[in-house]
Structures are given as C-alpha cells and as structure tokens.
C-alpha positions as CSV (number, residue, x, y, z in Angstrom):
1,X,-0.1,-0.1,0.0
2,X,1.1,3.6,-0.6
3,X,1.1,5.9,2.2
4,X,2.1,9.7,2.4
5,X,4.1,10.6,5.2
6,X,3.4,14.3,5.7
7,X,5.9,16.3,7.7
8,X,5.3,19.1,9.8
9,X,7.8,21.3,11.4
10,X,7.4,22.4,15.0
11,X,9.0,25.3,16.9
12,X,11.0,22.8,18.6
13,X,12.2,21.3,15.1
14,X,12.8,24.6,13.7
15,X,15.2,25.6,16.7
16,X,17.1,22.4,16.3
17,X,17.2,22.8,12.6
18,X,18.9,26.3,13.1
19,X,21.1,25.2,15.9
20,X,22.6,22.1,14.0
21,X,21.4,22.1,10.3
22,X,24.2,19.6,9.5
23,X,23.0,16.9,11.9
24,X,19.3,17.5,10.8
25,X,20.4,16.8,7.1
26,X,22.4,13.8,8.1
27,X,19.4,12.4,9.8
28,X,17.2,12.9,6.9
29,X,19.8,11.3,4.5
30,X,20.3,8.3,6.7
31,X,16.7,7.7,7.0
32,X,16.0,8.5,3.2
33,X,18.7,6.2,2.3
34,X,17.5,3.2,4.4
35,X,14.1,3.5,3.0
36,X,15.3,4.0,-0.6
37,X,17.8,1.0,-0.4
38,X,14.7,-1.2,0.8
39,X,12.7,-0.3,-2.4
40,X,10.0,1.6,-0.3
41,X,10.5,5.3,-1.5
42,X,8.4,6.2,-4.3
43,X,9.0,10.0,-4.0
44,X,9.6,12.9,-1.6
45,X,9.8,16.7,-1.4
46,X,10.6,19.4,0.9
47,X,8.9,22.7,1.0
48,X,10.4,26.3,1.7
49,X,8.7,26.5,5.4
50,X,9.2,30.4,5.5
51,X,5.6,31.6,6.0
52,X,6.3,34.6,3.7
53,X,6.7,31.9,1.0
54,X,3.1,30.6,1.1
55,X,-0.1,31.9,-0.6
56,X,-3.6,30.5,0.4
57,X,-6.7,30.5,-1.9
58,X,-10.0,29.9,-0.4
59,X,-13.1,29.1,-2.0
60,X,-16.7,28.7,-0.4
61,X,-20.0,27.8,-1.7
62,X,-20.5,31.5,-2.3
63,X,-17.5,31.8,-4.5
64,X,-18.8,33.3,-7.9
65,X,-17.4,35.5,-10.5
66,X,-18.9,38.6,-8.5
67,X,-17.5,37.2,-5.3
68,X,-14.1,35.4,-6.3
69,X,-12.0,33.3,-4.0
70,X,-9.9,34.9,-1.5
71,X,-6.3,35.1,-1.8
72,X,-4.1,35.8,1.2
73,X,-0.4,35.5,1.9
74,X,0.6,33.1,4.4
75,X,-0.2,29.5,5.2
76,X,-3.7,28.1,5.3
77,X,-3.4,27.0,8.9
78,X,-0.8,29.3,10.7
79,X,0.4,28.2,13.9
80,X,3.2,26.1,15.7
81,X,3.2,23.3,13.1
82,X,4.2,24.2,9.5
83,X,3.8,21.9,6.4
84,X,7.4,20.9,5.7
85,X,7.1,18.3,2.9
86,X,6.0,14.7,2.4
87,X,7.2,11.3,1.3
88,X,5.3,8.6,-0.8
89,X,6.4,5.1,0.5
90,X,5.0,1.8,-0.5
91,X,4.9,-0.5,2.4
92,X,2.8,-3.8,3.2
93,X,0.5,-2.0,5.6
94,X,-0.1,1.0,8.0
95,X,1.8,-0.8,10.8
96,X,5.0,-0.6,8.6
97,X,4.5,3.1,7.7
98,X,4.2,3.9,11.2
99,X,7.5,2.1,12.0
100,X,9.2,3.9,9.3
101,X,8.0,7.3,10.5
102,X,9.1,6.5,14.0
103,X,12.5,5.8,12.8
104,X,13.1,9.4,11.3
105,X,15.6,10.8,13.7
106,X,14.3,14.4,13.8
107,X,11.8,16.2,15.9
108,X,9.1,16.8,13.2
109,X,5.5,15.7,13.5
110,X,4.6,13.1,10.8
111,X,0.8,12.7,9.7
112,X,0.3,9.1,8.0
113,X,-2.1,9.0,5.3
114,X,-3.2,6.4,2.8
115,X,-2.8,7.4,-0.8
116,X,-6.2,6.8,-2.9
117,X,-5.5,4.3,-5.5
118,X,-6.3,5.5,-9.1
119,X,-7.1,9.0,-7.9
C-alpha cells in the first residue's frame, strides 16, 4: 500500500534545525537512504517553510465571478506546526508506515495517510 508521510515542522524542530542544520540533514539522509535501499521510497519533496513563501486560496459555496475566491499571503493554517514536505512510500500496511515514520531521527511531527489508488 502507498502512504503519504506528511512532515510538519514544529517550533522545537525549527530551533534544532537552526542550531545544527548539518545534523538535521544527516538524519534525513540516513533515513531516506534506508527507505530507498529497501525499495520502499516512491518520492518526496521538501517545502520552503518560511511562512512568507506561502499563498492561500480559499473558496466557498458562495464563490462566484462576482465574489471570487480570497487570496491571502501566508499558510492556510498558521500556528506552531508548518507543512514542511512529504514522502510517498510503498509498504505492506499501516503498521509498517508507522514504524518507518518513528525511525526518522528528527523532531518533526509526521502525519500518515493512505494514498488513494487510481485517484
């Protein structure tokens, strides 16, 4: 099954990244290398987590030509956790996805979601 491991930076992880970026990068490289070597990594991308780089488009049932979607600078959900990136993995089941997520040696929060097949 394919799962998305959605990475959220936290205040604590951002502090740790600023304190020792090389150690943070090494932890990711080790973790990614292990998953890739096992043939379980499909893809992954990191995002620019500077909140000034995000733009949010909001639509509602009231969105029309006369009342277009609203566009604002900043993340859709500002707060302590910031969307930092994701990985798509192909594993046997949810339990394996959870174990792989737990092995990442950094402080980010990881949300695990199944990928819809054929979507």
